[in-house]
N, C-alpha and C positions, 0 to 999 in steps of 0.2 A: 535496344537490347533491354529485355524487362530485368529487373531487380530478381534475384534468386531466392528472396525472403519477402513476404508480405506482412504486414501488422495490421490485423482486422481493429481499428482502434474503436470501441464502444464510447458512446456520448460521455458517460462516466468515467471522470478522469481516474479515479481508483482503480478501475476496472480495466482501463485502457493502459495504466501503467505498468498492471502485470506481465502484458505482452510485450510493450515496448522496452521494459527492463531487460526482458531476455535478450531481444533483439540487438539492443546496444551491448551485451556481453558477447554476443556470438563474433562480433567483428567482422559482419559482411555487411554490403550494400543492402539496404531495404527500403520497401516502400510502404509508407501509412496509407491505409485505406479508411478513410473516416466513414463510420457507420451512422446511419439515422435510421429510425424506426418508424414504422408505419403502424396501422391499428393492429395487424394481424400478429405483430411480435407480442402480446399481450397473451396469445394462445400457446399451449404447451405442444409447438412444433417439433414433432419427435423424428424427424426425417431430414435429409439434405434437401434444404430450399432455400430459395432466396425470397420468399413469400412474407418474412416479416421485415424486409427492408421497406423504407420509403420509395417511391418511384426515382425520385432524384439520386439516391445513392446506388442504384441498380447499375449505372452505366460504367461503374469502376469495376465490375466483374465482368470483364472481357479479357480475351488471350492476347499474348502468350501468356500461359499461366507459370507462376513461378514454382522452384522445387518444394519451398515450404510456406506453410502459413501458419503463423502464431494468432491465436485468439485466447480470449478470456470471458467469462460470463455465460449464463445460460442461453440469453437472445443470440449469441454467435455462433454456439454449436452448430446449429443447421446450416449456416454458411460455411463453415469449415466442412462439413460432410459434403457439402455439394462441391467445394473444391475437391473433396478426396476422390469423389466419382469421376474427376477429370485428372487423375493421375498426382496431384499434388498431397505431398506429405503433411500430417496435420499434428500441430503440438498445441494443446488446449490447457488453460489453467481453468482450475475449479470443475469441480463434477458437473457433468450435464444433465444426469439424471436419466440418460436414455442411450443406447447404442454405444458404450462406452468402450467395447471392443474395437470397434471400427477406428477410433483415434491411434496413430501411431504413438502418441504419447501424451498421457493424461497427468498434470501437475495439479496435485490435491494436498491442501493443510492437513496434517493430522488430525487436527480439531473436527475435520469432517469425517472421520474415521473410513478411510478409502481402504478399499478391500487388497489383498494381496494378488497382485497380476502383473504380468509382463511386462506390460504396458503402462503400469502406474507408478509413479513416482512421487512419494509422501515427502513434503517439507514442513518445517516451522514457519507458520504464519503464512504468507503471502509473498511473491515475488514482486519486484519493484524497481524504480531508477534510482536508488541511494546508491551508487557505487563506490567502490574506495576512490577511484580516479575524482567522482563528482564531489564527495566529502573533503578531498584534498585541495581541489580547485575552490570550494566554498570557504575553506579555510583562510586560503589566501586572500579572496575578494572581502570577507567580513572580517579582516584583521583588526578592526575597530573594537570588536568583543573581547579581543586580549586584556584591554584596558580595565575590564570591570573585574570586581574583587571576586576571587575565589572561596568557596566552590560554586563556580557557574551552574546553575541549574536551567536545563530547557524545558520549559512546561507548554506542553501541546494539547491545547484545548480542543476537543469535539463536543458531542452533547448525545442526550438521547436518541436513539437512532429514530423513534417514532414520535416525537415532541417538536414542540415550537419552542426551540432553543433549551438550553440546560437552565435550572431552576437557579436564581441569582445566590440564594441560599447556601446551594451546594457548591458553586463555583467560588463563592466566598470561603467557604470551608477548606477546599482544595487549595487556595492562594494562600490563605494564613497557613496551613500545616507546611506549604513550601517556602514560604517567608521565614518560618522558625526555624529552619536548618539552612538556607541557602546564604552564600556571600554575596550572590548577586542573583537575579532571574532574567532570563530570556523567554517571553511569552510569546505565543500566538494563537489567536482563535481562528475558527473553521467557521465554514457554512453552517454547521449545527448549533454553534456555540451560543449566537444570539447578543445583541447589543447590551442587554441589561447584565448578562452573566460577565460579558466582558468588562463593564463597568466595575462590578463586583470584584472582581480579580484586580483590578487597577488600584481600588480602596486597599483590597487586602495586602498589597505588596507596596504600599505606599511606604512602609518604613525601612526597604530595602532597596539598593540601587536596582532598577529594573529597567528593561527596555519591553514594551507591548506593542505588536504588531497585531491590530485589529482587522476582523475580515471585512475585505472591500478598500484598506487603505492603498494610497497610491503607491509609485515607486517599487523600486525592486523587493522582492520576496526573500525575505532573511531567514527563511524555514531552514535550508540546508546550511547556513551558517549558523545557526543555534544548534543543530546537530553537531556540527564541526567543532564547535568550540565547548562542548558542553561536557563538565565534569561529572554530571549525574542526568538523566533525563525522566522527566514525571509525566507521563502521558496517560489521557484518558480510554478507558479499556474500549468504548465502542468503535474505533477506527482499526480494522486490520492492517489498514496502509499504514498509518501513523505508527503501529506498534512495530510493523515489521521493518520499517524505514529508521527506526530508533534502535533496533537490533544490529543495524549495520555499522553503529559506532561500538567501540569497546567500553563505552561508560555503562556504571549500574543503571538500569531501567525500572523506574517504578511504576507501577498500574495504579491509575486513580479510577474511582467509580464516578462516573456522571449521572447514573440514575437510568432506570428504563433498560437495564440490558436483561436478553434474553438467554437461552440455553445454550444458542450456538457461541456466543460471546465467552460464557462461562467455560465451556469446553477449550475455547482457545486459550483462555488464561490457564487453565488447566495444563494444556500441553504445553506451554512456556515456562510455568513454574515447573512441572515435573523435569523439564530439562536443564533447569537452573538457570535460564535466560533471564529470568524478570522476580522481581518480588513485589509485594502490596507496598501501596503507599504508606500503610501502618507501619512497615518495617524501616520507612527512611527515618534517619539517612544513614542507618549502616551501611557501610560498603559491603560489596560482596565481588568476587572476582568471575569475570566472563570474557570471553573473548569475542569480537566482532564475528556476526554470524553474514556468511555470505551464501545464503541458498539460490539467489538469483544466478550466480556464478556456477553453483553446481549443476543447476538445471541446464545453462548454456554448455556446459562441458559433458554433460550426459546427451544433450542433441548432438554434439560433434561425434563423441564416442560412438553413438549408434548410427553413424552416416545417416543423420536426417537432414543435415544441411551442408 
């Protein structure tokens, strides 16, 4: 018996998480279909085709077909339309830039200026896997964070989207600002941060109790635990995923500038600022009221309401 839902999982974790997060919230059995791209994936394929897949990945696309396919990102859009031609309903995250009317539901960030259309569902940020249940479980798993002095600030570090790591001086300035108002800091680096920037943050945080998880550190990843125990979150504005996951908490969220951000990131920040969901790091530590944002749950509910799953 085939699963009713397939998740087309892009190799990029942040992109795959958009589709996986929705699948997890639907509460239905689903199959994860790992994708691997071949050379043709670089081309703007604008029709339903498997041509962008590496040959080793094409074998997964055999019947029986599911009722629903969840996908995210430009490269997976032709695969979703290939399945649509075989009677599969499609929910796609991020605007594909072509054939948008052929998807049953498109989930697009407000910062991408989606048009008004019956199959378009605008959301703040992006869908993700940081559900209320996952945060509750992480709070229990990482109860050791409860011993840190309050206010506990989660510092989530990315880096410039198209650079070799964040500039150490920029990282040090962010760390020093956070250290100036935090009772303790729970910090984590990411692939784009770089070892030099992580060390600069460690030095800047030396005067306050802190935990720093560096990119590549072994052992369990405390990221979800940091969010679950945070009294405030400071996140660099390069990562749509980290920003969106931070908004799943009810803590005040402040955006720090890692440098190198383009117009799309600025539009994202503007959309979140206009909705009252974030403030800039320059405004910290002034608290502001906000409720946890559950856009992933809203998307899952819309799929069920429309009878797509």
